[in-house]
N, C-alpha and C positions, 0 to 999 in steps of 0.2 A: 172151058176158059175163050173168052174170044180171043179176035187178033191174030197176028202171022202164031201158023202150028209150029210147037214145041223145035222138031227137028231142025226148021229150015232157020230159030230167029237169026236175028244176028246176033245175039247180048248173051246166046247158051254156051256150055262147055261141052260142045259134042260124045269128050269123052269121062264123062260125071252128070250133068243133065243139071249143072247149077245154072244159075242167073251171073254173067259174071260183070259182077259189078265195076273193077277198078279201068276208071276212062281214062283219057289225055294222056299228059304226063306225070299224074297222080297218082302215087300206088296205093291199092285200094287191096287191102288180099280178102274181103270177104265174098259171102255169094249168097243171092238174096233167090227165094222163087219164085219164079214170073210169075204169079197170079199176084204178087203186088199191086198187080192194072186193077185189080179187083178189090182189092180192101189195104189201101196206100195210110190208112190212118191210125190201122190198128198195128199194122206192122212198124211205125216206125214210132207208136206208141209202147212198144213192147221195147227197139233198139232205143227212145229213150230212157225205159226203167231201165236196161241193162247198164247205161251209163251212170245210173242215180240222179237225173236231171232230179230237180227238185218239181215234185207234184205241178205246183202249181203251175212254173216256165214249162214243165212238157205240156201243159197244160194248152197255154196261150202256143206252145210252136206250130199244138196240130189244128189245133182253132184254124190259124191263122193262115195255114194248108190248104184245111178242107172250102178257103172264103174266099180264096185266091183263085186271079179270075187268067184264063184261056193257060188252065195249068197244061202242060206236056203230059201225050198219057202215057205210061207208063216208067217214067222218069224216077223215081226216087231219090237221088242227089238230088237234080233240082227240087222236086217237092221239100227235102229236105232244108233246100240251100234257099226257097225262099222261107217257108220259117222262118227257120232263121234267124237271115236279113227285116224279116217283121217284124221281132224280140228285144231282137242286141242291136250293139251299138259294132259297130268293125271302123277303120281306121286305116287306111295306106301307107301303105309296110317303107314304100322308097323317100318317103318322107315325114321317115318316122323324127328326126334330128334336123332338118333342114334349116329350118327357123330361127334354130341357135344353139344354145347350148341345153346339156340336159340331163337330172341329175337320177342314178338308176337308186330309185328307193324298193324296200319293202322285209319283208322278215328274216330274219339270219337262216342262213344256208341255201338260200335261195336261187342261189346266182350268182348277183349284181356281178361279183368281178370279172368273171370266165364271159360275161356279156357287153362288161366295157369296151374288153379285146374287141367283138366279133363284132360293133358297131363300128368302134376305130380303124377295122379293117375296112368295111364295107366304106367308107368315106373317099366321095371321090376326086374333094377338089379340098385343098385347102385343112393336111390334116391334123384332127384333130389335138389335143393337150386331154393326157389322160388324166384326173387330178383323185387323186386315193384321200377318199377321207375315211379310214376306215381304223383306226388308230387303236380301236379292241383288241380287234382279231390279232391273233397272232400267225406270223408270215405273209399276211394283206399287203402291209406294199413291195417287200420283195414276188410275191406274185405278182404282183399288179411291174414291175418291173420287169419280172421277165420276160413278159406279152410285149412288151412299149417297143423294149431292143429288138425281139423280134420282127418288128409290126416297122423298126423304121421311128418313132413318132417323141416327141418325148413324157415323161410322165412327171408330176409333181406329187407332196403331201402335202395338208393342212388340213391339219385334227381340230381345230376352232371355228366359226364365222366368223371372227376379228383376224383370223393367221390366212384364211381361205382368202377376205379381202383386199389383205395387207398383200397379197401374194400374185391378186388380179387387178389394181388398180393399173392402170392408163394401157392394160396392152386389151385387143379386139380379136385375140383367137378366141373359136369356140371351144367348148373344153365335154368333153365327160366326168361327168363327177359319180365315184364309188365313191357309195355312202355306205358306211356301215347300218348291219343288221338290225331294227331294234326290235321296239314290244309296242307295238301303235297302242298298246290299251295302258299304258305308261303315260300320260300327257305332259311328265316332264322331258322323258325320249321325242315325241313329237314337237312340242314344243324351242326342242338347241335344233331338232329337223328342220324350223321352220326358220328358224337362225339362218344358218346353213348355205338351206334355199335364197333367199333372201339376197342373204352376203355373194353367191355365184351367180345373182340373176336366168335362175335355170331351171328350165321347165320340170317338175318331178313325173318320173315314166316307175309305174308300179309294177312290177320282180317279184311276179309268183309262180313257184314251182307246179307244173302242173298235174301231178297226184296230190296235189290236195283233196280230202273228204270236202263234200258237200255245206255241212254244217263250218268246219272251217275254212274253208274258201267264201261265204257267204259275210263270216263272221270281219274277217281279216280285209276285208273290202271296204266295207263298212267304217273301221276304225280309221281307215288309212282316207275315206275321205273330209278329212280334218285334211287333208295339205295346202290345198285338190287334187286331186287328179284327173287328168282328161283321160290318159292313153296309158294301155296293160300291156305284157311281154311277159307272154306266159316261158318257162323255161322246163328239162326236163319232156318234152312232148315225146322223145323216144325211151323214154323209160315207162309206161304208163298206158293201159288200156284202155280206164276208164276214166271221160270226162267229165261226171255233172258236176266237176270242183270247179275247176277251171271255168263254167258255162254259169253256175253261180254265185263266181266274185263277178265276174263282166258284166251281167243283170244285178247283180246285190252295190257294186261300186258304182255305178251311172255309168262308166266310162268305155273307152273305145278299146274293143285288141285289137291288134295290130298286127303281131306278128306272135312266131318262138320260134325256140332254137330248139333243135332237133338232136344235135350233139357235143358232145361235152369238146369237144375241138376248139382252140379259142380263135382263132382264122376266119372260120367259118362254120357256115349249117346252123343258118336265120333263112327263114320261110317267113312268108306272108299268110296271114289267115286268114284267107275269105270269105263268103260265107260257103262255097264250094267247096273248098278245099277241105275248110270245117265238116260238112258236113259228108265230107269221102272218107276223113276218120271215123265220124261218127259212125257211122255206116262200118267200116273195113272191122271196126277193132268188135263190135258188135256180132254180125255175122260171121265172123270169124271163132266168134267163140263157141259159136251155136250151127252148125251148120244146116240151114233149113232142109234139106232134102228133098225133090220131087219124086216122084210116080216112081 
């Protein structure tokens, strides 16, 4: 193998002989072999397969990596980040709802209520109003009210588009609308949600759990495109090791991935998902599962 001798390579852990991938402040618990620099595309193909990334998307990512100009030698994170950036869309997390009100939409159990509180807790100015529109789920209003009380912000409820329009009339406050989980394959449910979004004048943000399977992620994201959706936030990123379903959803939905929730706590734990951060997560989970040992 060419390059820096194994015993002197700055990224090698001398006690194990593994190439350590954790860099900067983003945790990555995995290790990869130092001969990565000899066949980087082959190993990235293996990593994407372990995550069950849809084959067509995985192939596009690897092709983008192989065609990249001025690639840094022996940098798997940069390779994979470049491939992800070329094939998927990303949005700045800092401006997730800086342009106005947002409505969190998604299937039942996606974590929208907790995410609503997380977004409110991150507000730098002009505390928003939390608005509950999830009248079908028992306990949802009480849960949101409890979060709002701790955060010191207002919370209101409106179960229909008409009630929502009345409650917002003449007010300029930004809102974070927590909608009820719906089946996006139900045309009537989608139509009702569209009316609610129009009454709130809010941008729909798709909320999906990171533990979706690839086929489910693909189908759900395509169905929710009817709203339409521009941005996506993932939840439960801390509880999942395989991210193929999330990548499938981002591609199928044609939306930008903005960030993820990495803890169930309602007041913190939101992180951006840039190409580099996502690359580290993919590498860490895959390599930690299959500790490739050298020599």
